[in-house]
Every structure is written in C-alpha cells, then in structure tokens.
N, C-alpha and C positions, 0 to 999 in steps of 0.2 A: 535606684542603682547605687552601688557602693563605689563612690568616686575615688576612694583611697585603696580599694582592694587590690589593685594591680601593682602597688608600690612594693619593692623588694628591699626596702631600706628601713633601718630601725628608727622610725619617726619618733622624735622626742616630744613628748607631751608634758614632761615635767621639767624641761631644761630651757624654759623661756624666761630668763630672769631680767635681761637688760631693759625690757619695756614693761616689766611688772614690778620693778623694785621701788617705785616711789608711790606712796598712797595718793589717790586723787581726792579732790574736794568733794566729788560726787559720792553719795552714800551707797555703798554696795548693798546695804539692806534693801534699797529700792529695787535693785536688780533681782535680788532673791524674791521679793514680793511679786514683781512683774513676771519673772520666769515661771515661778511656781504656780501662780494663778493661771498662766497660759498653758502650761504643759503637765502639771502634776496629774491631772485626771486623764488627759488625752493621750499621753505617752508614758505615764507612770515613771516620770523622771523629775528630780528636784535638784535645785542649785543649793550648794552647801558652802558656807564659809569655812575654809581650812586654816589650820595653824601652822602648816608647813608647806610642802610642795603640792602642786595640783595633781589631781588623780581622777580617773573615771572608774566607778564601780557599778557594774550591772546589778540588777536585783538578784538577791540570793534565795528568795522564797516566793511562792505563788502569791500574787497580790501585792508584793513589795515594790518599792520604787528604786530605780537606778539613781545614782548620785553623781553629780558633776561637782567636784570639790575644787574650789579655786584657792590660789596661794595667798596666805597671810592676810586675808581680808582686803586685797587690792582690787579696786574697781576694774582696772585694765586686765588683770588676770581673769576675772570673771567673764569679761567680754571675750577674751581669747579662748577660754575653755568652752564657752557656749558655741563659739565659731567652729571648733573641732567637732562638737556634738552635732551641729547642724549639717555637717558634711558627711559624717559617718553613716554608712548604710545600716540596714536592719541587722545583718549578721554581726557587723563590727560592734554594734551597741549591746550585744550579748556578752562581750569579752572585756575583761579588765583592761583599761587603757586602750580599748578598741583592738586589742591583740598585738600591739606594737611593744617593743622592748626598749629599755633605757639605753641611751647613748649620751654619755656626759659631755659637758663643755670640754674643749680641747680636742675636737675632731680633726682628723687628718684632712688633707686637701680633697681627697676622693670622697670621704664621708660628707664634707661640707658641700661639695658639688651636688650630692644627692639630697642633702638636707634642704637646701634652698628651694628647689622646685616643689618639694613636699609642703612647704610653708606658704606658697603663693595664695592658694585659695582660702585657708583659714585666716591669714592676715588681711586679705582683701575684705572678707566679711567683718572681721574685727574692726577694721578701719571704718567701714560703713556704719557699723553699730556705734562706734565712738562719735562719729559726726552726728548721727541721729540723736545721741544722748547729749550732745554739746560738750563732749569731753576731749581730752588730748589723746591722740594716737601716737605711739612710738613704734615705728617700724624696726624690726630686729632680725639680725642674722646670727646673733647669739654665740659666736665662737670666740669668746673673750680670752680664753686660756689657750686656744689653738692658734692657727695661722690667720684668723680673722675671716672676712667674707671671701667667698670664691669670686663673686662679681656683685659688689654692693649696689653700684649704680644700676646695673641690669636688673637686680632683684627689685629695686624700688620701681622701676618702669613696669616690670611684670606684675607686681602687686597692683599698681594703679590701673594697668590695662585690664586686669581681671575684675577689679572693682567696677570699672566702667562697663565691662561686659555684663556684670550682674545687674547694673542699673538699666542697661538698654535691653537686655534679653531675659531678665528675670533671675531671681535667686532660688535656691532650694526652698521648698514650701515652709519648712520650719523657720528657716532664716528670714523669710519674708514676713512671716507672722510676728517674729520678735522685732524685726526692724520697724514695722508699722506701729507696734506697741511702744517702742522707744520714742518714735517721733511724736506720737500722741501724748505720751506722759511728759516728755520734756518740751513740748510745744515747738518743735523744730520743723514742722511740716512746710511752712512758708519760707523758711530761711535755709533749708537744707541745700538747695542747689548752689546758692552763693557760697555757703560754708564749704561745700565739697570742692568747688573751684579753688577757693583759698587754700584748703588743705592739700590739694593736689600740687599747687605751686610750692607750698612749704616743704612737702616731703621730697619732691623731685629736685628741689634746689639744695637739699641736704642742709637746710638751715639749722644751726645749733639750737637746741631747745632753750638755752639761756637767752637767746635773742628774742624770744616770744614769751609774753606774759602768760603764766599759768592761770587756768580758770579756778 
C-alpha cells in the first residue's frame, strides 16, 4: 500500500538540510554496502553517494537499478533517503523523487502545516535507523528561511509516537529488514531499548545538540 499516495502537497525530498548538514563519524560507505547487499537483487535498487542534493531515480531500462542518491556523503542523509524509500509504494518507486515536486525552504505557514505531517513517518523510521546504527538523529522541520515550524513541539511528539507505533506494531517490510541489518552490523541489539528511551527523552526535551557529546 502506498502510504504517501493520498498526500496532495509538494513533499520535499531534497530540502532536508538542517539535520543532514554535519558529517557523521559513522562511515556512509557501510550503509551503501549494507543497503546494496540487502536490496540490490531483491528490489533492483541501490544506494548512491551524491555530491549535491538528494534524489531518487527509478530504473531507466529493463534490468537496471533504481538509485537512492543521498546528499553530500552524509550518513544522516542516507538514512533519511532510505526512510522515504521504505515508505514509498510500488507505483511511487517508478517515478523520479516518487512523483513529488520541489518546494524550497522558505515555505508559507500553510505549506509548512502540510509539510510537517508528511515528514512524520520518514523521520520516525530515520530515527529508529539512527538508534540502530548508534548514530545521532536530528529531528527537523526545515523551514529555516520561512516562518519556522508550524508546531515544533507537536511535531517531535508525533514523530516519537509514530516510531513507538512502529516498534510495537511493526514497520514496513523493507524498513524492518534494514533496521534488523543495522542492529546486527552495529551490535546494538541488546542496547537498543535503553538507547531508544534515552533518545526519546533527548528529542522531546529539545536538548541542544551542543549539550550532548557527538559520537
């Protein structure tokens, strides 16, 4: 089922900069290896390091592979773009950027109100992926040039609630496979629950990143 298909808003897939702007200590080449080993043959999709903004490109020829291109080699960008792919339905995955068009930073209040609900599910998955990888997650409402968040505190609560829903009731199949692969590779299986509770407190308290040591 295409969970994004009913949205009538120009969902931004290339305009997620505030939580993708700082390179992580984790090596994105590991994500490329893990993702491609898991999905290259089964879904004909590969993860690709980009030099500019993120983009999704469907296969252009029979037997070719779709490409999830993440921004500037950033670990967090790779997790975010994978999250969008895990949610997109079969038809959406045949369209460039899943059929959505670009809406730049500087959105109006009405546009931002539509943007934030569209980001709840992908950011919830990205957060779970980040904790599974032992990396830092930065929640983002991304309207730095506009009027800011429509409801930042509410957005944080909704993303946490959605992530908890995924943990309790299950993730989309591709997301679950990648999540389990991350936990196995990074050895976080036994520590995930504790780390998740700590991360939940950090995000909901809106603690500045500078107050917490980077990994």
